[in-house]
C-alpha positions as CSV (number, residue, x, y, z in Angstrom):
1,M,0.0,0.2,0.0
2,F,1.2,3.6,-0.7
3,F,-1.0,6.8,-0.1
4,K,-1.1,9.4,-2.9
5,L,-1.5,12.4,-2.2
6,T,-3.5,14.4,-5.0
7,H,-4.8,17.7,-3.6
8,T,-4.7,19.6,-0.8
9,S,-6.8,23.2,0.5
10,S,-5.2,26.3,0.2
11,K,-7.3,27.5,3.0
12,S,-6.9,24.7,5.2
13,N,-5.0,21.4,5.9
14,A,-7.8,19.4,3.9
15,R,-6.9,16.9,1.2
16,V,-7.6,14.7,-1.1
17,G,-5.9,11.2,-1.6
18,K,-5.7,7.5,-2.7
19,V,-4.7,4.4,-0.3
20,L,-3.9,1.5,-2.9
21,T,-3.9,-2.0,-1.6
22,N,-4.1,-5.2,-3.0
23,R,-7.8,-5.2,-3.1
24,G,-8.3,-2.0,-4.6
25,K,-7.6,1.8,-4.2
26,I,-9.6,4.0,-1.5
27,D,-10.2,7.6,-2.2
28,T,-9.8,9.6,0.9
29,P,-10.9,11.5,2.7
30,I,-13.3,8.6,3.3
31,F,-15.8,6.9,5.9
32,M,-15.5,3.5,6.7
33,P,-18.8,1.6,7.4
34,V,-18.7,-0.2,10.7
35,G,-19.0,-4.1,10.0
36,T,-18.1,-5.3,13.5
37,S,-18.8,-8.6,13.5
38,G,-18.3,-9.3,9.8
39,S,-21.6,-7.2,8.8
40,V,-22.7,-3.9,8.7
41,K,-25.9,-4.4,10.7
42,G,-29.0,-4.1,8.4
43,V,-27.1,-3.4,5.4
44,F,-26.2,-6.1,2.4
45,Q,-22.9,-6.3,1.2
46,E,-24.0,-5.8,-2.4
47,D,-25.6,-2.6,-1.5
48,L,-22.4,-1.2,0.4
49,D,-20.7,-2.2,-2.8
50,K,-23.1,-1.1,-5.8
51,K,-25.4,1.7,-4.2
52,I,-22.9,3.9,-2.3
53,N,-20.1,2.6,-3.4
54,A,-18.5,1.7,0.3
55,Q,-14.5,1.5,-0.5
56,I,-13.4,-0.1,2.5
57,I,-15.5,-1.1,5.7
58,L,-13.9,-1.9,9.5
59,S,-14.8,-5.0,11.3
60,N,-13.4,-5.6,14.9
61,N,-10.7,-8.4,16.0
62,Y,-12.7,-8.6,19.7
63,H,-15.9,-10.0,18.3
64,L,-14.5,-12.1,15.5
65,Y,-12.3,-13.6,18.0
66,L,-15.3,-14.8,20.3
67,R,-17.7,-15.4,17.5
68,P,-17.2,-17.3,15.5
69,G,-13.9,-17.3,16.2
70,V,-10.7,-16.9,13.6
71,D,-9.9,-20.5,13.0
72,L,-13.2,-20.8,11.8
73,I,-12.7,-17.6,9.5
74,N,-9.3,-18.7,8.7
75,E,-10.7,-22.3,7.5
76,S,-13.6,-20.2,5.4
77,G,-10.5,-18.8,3.4
78,G,-10.8,-15.2,5.0
79,L,-13.0,-12.8,6.0
80,H,-13.7,-11.4,2.5
81,K,-14.8,-14.7,1.4
82,F,-16.6,-15.4,4.4
83,I,-18.8,-12.2,4.2
84,N,-18.6,-11.7,0.3
85,W,-16.6,-8.8,0.3
86,D,-13.7,-8.2,-2.2
87,K,-13.1,-4.7,-1.3
88,P,-10.4,-3.6,1.3
89,I,-11.0,-4.5,5.5
90,L,-9.7,-2.7,8.2
91,T,-9.8,-4.5,11.7
92,D,-9.5,-2.8,15.0
93,S,-7.4,-4.6,17.7
94,G,-10.3,-5.1,19.9
95,G,-8.5,-3.2,22.8
96,Y,-11.1,-0.4,23.0
97,Q,-13.7,-3.3,23.2
98,V,-12.1,-5.3,25.7
99,F,-12.1,-2.1,27.8
100,S,-15.6,-1.0,27.3
101,L,-17.6,-4.6,27.0
102,S,-15.9,-7.2,29.3
103,N,-15.9,-7.8,32.8
104,N,-13.2,-8.2,35.2
105,V,-10.2,-6.5,33.1
106,K,-6.8,-6.4,34.2
107,I,-3.9,-4.4,32.6
108,K,-0.7,-6.4,32.7
109,S,2.9,-5.9,31.1
110,E,2.1,-9.0,29.2
111,G,-1.1,-7.8,27.7
112,V,-5.0,-7.8,28.7
113,Y,-6.9,-10.2,31.0
114,F,-10.6,-10.1,30.2
115,S,-13.7,-12.2,30.5
116,S,-16.2,-12.3,27.4
117,H,-19.4,-10.4,27.7
118,I,-21.1,-13.4,25.5
119,D,-20.2,-16.2,28.1
120,G,-18.1,-15.0,30.7
121,S,-15.1,-17.4,29.6
122,K,-11.5,-15.9,30.2
123,H,-9.4,-14.3,27.5
124,L,-5.9,-12.7,27.2
125,F,-5.0,-10.5,24.3
126,T,-1.6,-9.6,24.0
127,P,0.1,-7.4,21.5
128,E,1.5,-10.5,19.5
129,S,-2.0,-12.4,19.5
130,V,-3.6,-9.6,18.0
131,I,-1.3,-9.6,15.2
132,Q,-1.9,-13.3,14.7
133,S,-5.8,-13.0,15.0
134,Q,-6.1,-10.5,12.4
135,N,-3.7,-12.2,10.5
136,K,-6.0,-15.1,10.2
137,I,-8.9,-12.9,9.6
138,G,-7.2,-11.4,6.6
139,S,-7.7,-7.6,6.6
140,D,-6.1,-5.4,4.4
141,I,-5.2,-3.1,7.5
142,M,-4.6,-4.2,11.3
143,M,-4.5,-2.2,14.0
144,V,-2.1,-2.6,17.0
145,L,-3.4,-3.2,20.8
146,D,-3.3,-0.4,22.5
147,E,-5.0,1.2,25.8
148,C,-7.8,3.6,25.2
149,L,-7.9,5.7,28.1
150,P,-11.0,7.1,29.7
151,Y,-12.4,10.6,29.5
152,P,-11.7,12.4,31.5
153,C,-8.4,10.8,32.7
154,E,-5.6,11.8,35.6
155,Y,-2.1,12.6,33.8
156,S,-0.3,9.9,35.6
157,Y,-2.2,7.5,34.7
158,A,-1.9,9.1,30.9
159,K,1.9,9.0,31.3
160,N,2.1,5.2,32.4
161,S,-0.5,4.1,30.1
162,L,1.2,6.1,26.9
163,K,4.5,3.7,27.9
164,L,2.8,0.7,28.0
165,T,0.9,1.6,24.5
166,H,4.5,2.1,23.2
167,E,6.1,-1.0,24.6
168,W,3.0,-3.0,23.2
169,L,3.6,-1.1,20.0
170,D,7.1,-2.5,20.0
171,R,6.1,-6.2,20.2
172,S,3.6,-5.6,17.4
173,V,5.9,-4.2,15.1
174,V,8.2,-7.9,15.6
175,E,5.3,-9.9,15.5
176,F,4.2,-8.2,12.5
177,N,7.5,-8.5,10.5
178,K,7.1,-12.4,11.6
179,T,3.6,-13.0,9.7
180,K,3.3,-14.2,6.4
181,D,0.0,-13.1,4.7
182,L,-2.3,-15.9,4.5
183,Y,-4.5,-15.3,1.3
184,G,-2.5,-13.8,-1.3
185,H,-3.0,-10.3,-0.2
186,K,-0.8,-8.1,1.4
187,Q,-1.5,-6.6,5.0
188,F,-0.3,-3.4,6.5
189,M,-0.6,-2.4,10.2
190,F,-1.1,1.1,11.6
191,P,0.1,2.5,14.9
192,I,-2.1,4.4,17.2
193,V,-1.4,8.1,19.2
194,Q,-2.8,8.1,22.2
195,G,-2.1,10.4,25.1
196,G,-5.8,11.4,26.4
197,T,-6.0,15.1,26.0
198,F,-2.6,15.8,27.3
199,K,-0.7,17.6,24.5
200,D,2.8,16.8,25.9
201,L,1.7,12.9,26.1
202,R,0.3,13.5,22.3
203,T,3.1,15.1,20.9
204,K,5.4,12.3,22.9
205,S,2.8,9.7,21.3
206,A,2.8,10.6,17.8
207,E,6.7,11.6,17.7
208,Y,6.8,7.7,19.0
209,I,5.0,6.3,16.2
210,I,6.2,8.0,13.2
211,S,9.8,6.6,14.1
212,K,8.0,3.2,13.6
213,D,7.6,4.3,9.7
214,L,4.3,1.8,9.2
215,Q,2.3,2.7,6.2
216,G,-0.1,4.6,8.1
217,N,-0.9,6.3,11.4
218,A,-3.9,6.4,13.7
219,I,-5.5,8.5,16.4
220,G,-6.9,7.1,19.0
221,G,-8.9,7.9,22.1
222,L,-10.7,11.1,21.1
223,S,-14.6,9.4,21.1
224,V,-15.0,8.5,24.6
225,G,-17.1,11.5,25.6
226,E,-14.6,14.9,25.3
227,P,-16.3,17.8,24.2
228,K,-15.7,19.0,20.6
229,E,-13.5,21.5,21.1
230,V,-10.5,19.4,22.7
231,I,-11.3,16.7,19.8
232,Y,-10.5,19.3,17.6
233,E,-7.7,20.8,19.5
234,N,-5.8,17.3,19.7
235,V,-6.3,16.2,16.2
236,D,-4.9,19.6,14.8
237,L,-1.9,19.1,17.6
238,V,-1.4,15.2,16.1
239,C,-2.1,16.0,12.3
240,S,0.7,19.0,12.4
241,L,3.2,16.4,13.5
242,L,2.2,13.1,11.4
243,P,3.8,12.8,8.0
244,K,2.0,14.0,5.3
245,D,2.6,11.3,3.1
246,K,0.8,8.8,4.8
247,P,-2.8,8.3,5.6
248,R,-4.2,9.5,9.1
249,Y,-7.2,7.6,10.6
250,L,-9.2,9.1,13.3
251,M,-10.9,6.2,15.4
252,G,-14.5,6.1,16.1
253,V,-15.4,9.9,15.0
254,G,-17.8,11.0,14.6
255,T,-20.9,13.0,14.2
256,P,-20.8,14.8,10.2
257,E,-19.8,17.9,11.8
258,N,-17.1,16.0,13.5
259,I,-16.1,14.7,10.1
260,L,-16.1,17.7,7.9
261,E,-14.0,19.6,11.0
262,C,-11.5,16.6,11.0
263,I,-11.3,16.5,7.4
264,S,-10.2,20.8,7.3
265,L,-7.6,19.7,10.1
266,G,-6.1,16.8,7.8
267,I,-7.5,13.6,8.7
268,D,-7.9,10.9,5.8
269,M,-10.3,8.1,7.3
270,F,-12.9,7.7,9.7
271,D,-15.1,5.1,11.1
272,C,-17.9,5.5,13.7
273,V,-21.3,3.5,14.8
274,M,-23.4,6.2,14.6
275,P,-24.9,6.2,11.2
276,T,-26.3,2.5,11.9
277,R,-26.8,2.5,15.5
278,N,-28.8,6.0,15.5
279,G,-30.4,4.9,12.0
280,R,-31.9,1.6,14.0
281,N,-33.7,3.7,16.7
282,G,-35.4,6.2,14.4
283,M,-32.5,9.4,14.1
284,L,-31.6,10.2,10.6
285,F,-28.9,12.6,9.2
286,T,-29.8,14.3,6.2
287,S,-28.6,17.3,4.2
288,E,-30.8,19.4,6.1
289,G,-30.5,18.5,9.4
290,T,-31.1,15.6,11.9
291,I,-35.0,13.7,12.0
292,N,-36.2,12.0,14.8
293,I,-38.7,9.8,12.7
294,K,-40.4,8.7,15.6
295,N,-41.9,12.1,16.0
296,K,-45.8,12.9,15.0
297,K,-44.8,16.0,12.6
298,W,-43.7,12.9,9.9
299,E,-46.9,10.8,9.9
300,K,-48.2,12.6,6.8
301,D,-45.1,13.6,5.6
302,F,-44.7,11.8,2.3
303,S,-41.5,13.5,0.9
304,P,-38.8,11.6,0.5
305,I,-36.6,11.0,3.2
306,D,-33.8,12.8,1.5
307,P,-34.4,14.2,-2.1
308,N,-30.4,14.9,-2.0
309,L,-29.4,11.5,-2.2
310,N,-30.4,8.5,-4.3
311,Y,-31.8,5.0,-3.8
312,Y,-33.4,4.0,-0.8
313,S,-32.7,7.7,0.4
314,S,-35.2,9.0,-2.0
315,K,-37.3,6.4,-2.9
316,Y,-39.1,6.1,0.2
317,S,-41.1,8.8,2.2
318,K,-40.4,9.9,5.5
319,A,-44.1,8.8,6.9
320,Y,-43.6,4.8,5.6
321,L,-40.2,4.8,7.2
322,R,-42.0,6.1,10.5
323,H,-44.7,3.6,10.2
324,L,-42.0,1.0,9.9
325,I,-39.6,2.4,12.9
326,L,-42.8,2.4,15.1
327,S,-43.9,-1.0,14.2
328,K,-40.4,-2.2,14.9
329,E,-40.3,-3.8,11.3
330,I,-37.1,-4.9,10.7
331,L,-37.0,-3.3,7.1
332,G,-37.5,0.3,9.2
333,S,-34.3,-0.5,10.9
334,Q,-32.6,-1.8,7.1
335,I,-33.8,1.3,5.3
336,A,-33.0,3.9,7.9
337,S,-29.2,2.1,8.6
338,F,-28.9,2.4,4.8
339,H,-30.1,6.0,4.4
340,N,-27.6,6.9,6.9
341,L,-24.7,5.5,5.6
342,N,-25.7,7.0,2.1
343,F,-25.5,10.0,3.9
344,Y,-22.1,9.6,5.1
345,L,-20.5,8.4,2.0
346,W,-22.5,10.9,0.4
347,L,-20.5,13.8,2.7
348,V,-17.4,12.8,2.4
349,N,-17.8,12.6,-1.6
350,E,-18.9,16.1,-1.6
351,A,-16.2,16.8,0.6
352,R,-13.5,15.4,-1.8
353,K,-15.1,17.2,-4.7
354,N,-15.2,20.7,-2.7
355,I,-11.0,20.1,-2.1
356,I,-10.3,19.6,-5.5
357,N,-12.5,22.8,-6.8
358,G,-10.9,24.8,-4.4
359,T,-14.1,25.6,-2.4
360,F,-14.0,23.1,0.7
361,E,-13.9,25.8,3.5
362,V,-16.8,27.9,1.8
363,W,-19.1,24.7,1.5
364,K,-18.0,23.1,5.0
365,N,-19.1,26.4,6.7
366,K,-22.5,27.0,4.7
367,L,-23.1,23.1,5.6
368,I,-22.5,22.5,9.2
369,P,-25.4,25.0,10.2
370,K,-27.7,22.6,8.3
371,L,-26.7,19.6,9.5
372,N,-27.0,21.1,13.3
373,N,-30.6,21.8,12.9
374,K,-33.0,19.4,14.5
375,L,-35.8,19.2,12.0
C-alpha cells in the first residue's frame, strides 16, 4: 500500500488522496462503515458496494475472535470470502472493546486479561496474539493493541498507560514482521497515537509512532466523551506532527460536523457506529439536518427521506419509514441504516469534490449549520 496525495486546500489542511491496497484503491477522505462482526448491521454487502460505493469497511478483532472464532474464518479462506466482500477491510485490534464491553479486565505488561461479554469465558489479548488473529482474519489494514483511556483521566495514569502502549507497539512491530500473508493479499499495520487530552503526551506519542515508519497512522482515544473543541485541538496538534505522505485515521469519530471539521484539520479516514446505531433507533442524518423519525410531525409527510441522495433515501417517504420504525419492522431499521450510511458516504464524497475545486471551506461553513438543525 502507498498513499498518494493528489489535492490540498489552500485555506485549511484538508486534502484528497488515494490509499492503494491489493484489493483496490480507497479515495480519501473516506468514511468506513462499521461491520463489527463481519456484518454492517441491516445492510447487504451488495448495497454497500453497488449503491453507495463503500470502498472499505471495518470489522473488529475482539468480536470475531469470540464469535465465530478466527480459526473458523481462517478455514473459510479469510474474512473477505466468509462475508463475500472483495474490497478492503480494516480491523481494529479489539482493545477498545475489551475495556468497554468486558468484565474483570486486568491490564498487565504482557497484555490484557478479560472475560467475554458473551459467556464469561477468560481470555488474554497480547500485542502478539491480536496480530496473529488479524492475520488469520486477513484484513488489509490491521491495528495494534493499545489502551484507550477514559475521559477524563488523571495525568499520571495517562503517562504510565502511554509507556505501556508504546511497549506494546514495539512488540506488535516485531510480531507483524514475522507474519506471512495467508490469502495472497498484502496486509498492513497502523500504530495509534494515544495520550488522552494531554498535549505533551500526544506529542510524545505522535513522535514515537512516526519513528516506526509504518504504512499509515491512527489517532485513538478521542471518541470517549470529550467536548468537540477538545477533539479538534488534539487532532490539530497530532496532524501537525504526522507525516503528510501517509494516511491519517481518526478512530471512532463521529458526527457529520466532527467529520467535516477533522477533514479540514488533515484527517483522511473515519469510522463510527453512529450511522447504523442511530438509524436503528429512528435518528436520521440528512443534508438539511437531523430527523427523529418517530416524531408525529412526520406521520403524513410523504416526501422522500432526503431528495438530495439516491436509492432508498429518495425512494421511501418519511411517513412510511416512521410507520416501519414505530411498528418495529426489520425493514425500517434496514432503510434507516442504509440511508445514514448513504448520507455519510455522500458527505465525504462531496468533501473530496470541494477540496479538488478549491471550495471546501466555503462549502463546509455553509453546510455545518444545516447539519446541526433539528428538523
